[in-house]
N, C-alpha and C positions, 0 to 999 in steps of 0.2 A: 247177699253178704255171707252166705254159707261157704263160699269158695275164697274168701279173703283171709289172708294171714292175720291172726289176732294182733300182731305188732303194728299193723297199719290200718286196722279196722276203724279206729276213731278218726283217722285222717280222711278216709274216703266215705264215711257214713252219710254225710250230707250231700254227696254227689248224686245228681239226677241221671247221669249217663257215664259210660266208660270214659269218654273224652274228659268230662269234668273230674272224674276220679284220677286220671293220669295227670291232669293239670294240678290237682291238689297234691298229688305225690311229688310232682316236679317242684312245686313251690316249697313244699315241706323239706325236701332233701337236697335240692340243688345248692342251697346256701351251705349246707353241711359239707357237700362235696367240695365246694370252693374253699371252705375253711380247711378241709382236710388237705387239699392241694397246697394251700399256703403253708400249712404246718409241715408237710413233707418237704416242700422246697426249702423252708427255713432249716429243717434238720439237715438236708443235703448241703446247704451252704455252710453250716457250722461244723460239720464233721471233719476231723483231722486224724491223721495216723496216730500221733502221740505214742503211747506204749503198745498199741495194737500191732499184731503181726501184719504183714502185707495181705495175707489171706483173709484175716478178720476184717481189715480195713476195706478191702475191695468187696467182700461179701456184704458189709454194711451198706456201702454205696450202691451196690447192685440191687439190694433189697429195696432201698428207698426209690431207686430208679424204676424198678418193677412195679412198686406200689403207685408211683406217679402215672405210669403207663396205664395201669388198671383204672385209675381215677380219671383218665382221659387227658392227661397232661404229660405225654411222653417226653423223655430227655433225649436229645440227639446224641449220636456217638461223639461228636466233637465237644459238646458240652460236658459229657461224661468224662472224657479224657482230660479236659481242662480242669474239672473239679478234682479228679484223682491227683493230678500233678500238683495242683495248688495246695492240697492238704498234706503233702509229704513233708517230712522233716529235712533238716540240713544234710543228713547222711545220704539223701537221695538227690542232692542238688545237681551233681554232674549228669546223672542219667535223665533228670527232668529237663535240663538245658538241651541235651542231645535230642531228646524226643520232640521238644518244642521247635527245634530248628530244622526238623525234617520237612521236606517238600510235600510228602504224602502223609496223610493222616494214618496213624496207627489204630488198629482195632483194639477193642477191650481185651480180647483174648491174647493178642500180641503183647499188649502193655502188661497184662498179668504175668506172662512168662518172663518178660524182661525185668520187671520189678522183683519177682521172686528170685531170679538169678542174682540180682544186685543185692538183695537182702542176705542171701547165702554168702556172697562175697564179703559184705560188711561184717557179718558174724565171724567169718574166718579170719579177717584182718584183726578184729577185736580180740579174738582168742589168741592170736600171735602176740599182740601187744600185752595182754594180761599174763601170758606165760613168760615173757622176757624178763620181768623183775625176779621171778622165781629162779630162772636159770642164772641170772646175774648174782643172786644171793647165794646160790649153791656154789657157784664158781668162786665168789669172794670167800665163802666159808672154807672151801677146800684150800684156797691159797693161804688163808690164815692158819689153818691146821698144818699145812706143809711147812710154813715158816716156823711154827712152834716146834715141830719135830726136828727141823734143822738146828734150831737153837739148842734143843735138848741134846742132840747128837754132838754138837760142838762143845757143850759143857762136859759131856762124858769124856770126850777126847782130851780136853784140857785137864780134867781130873786124872785121867790115866797117865798123861805125860808128866805130871808133877811128881 
């Protein structure tokens, strides 16, 4: 018992052999591993992009996938891709449809690049939309000021003519 980690000493203390000790450890921790796998799979099933950036979203999914692999329940590439696409918001609908309709499966790395490019495109489009009302307001304001200046000039000319 001198070479046993104190965290597991009570679990293997009654074991008569190393085989019995391994069986005791397996029985004690196998259920926890299965519980951990269920918990990780549940987290993976529930995660969505929402307000996360693509990088944050994919890192969270990749982290859960890596933890599942470490726990002995690896996620296949096609499962991973399907999960990523299923958790995207409506702004990624077009690219999601395009990727799903491909004949060959995209890799995680390819998908990451494509989604990152699409996120940049969406941000650019949103910035164009949000700047349009400002431009319109400035244009309207300038038009209004020009009309006032024209009216003032017309009044001056009328006063001078009288």
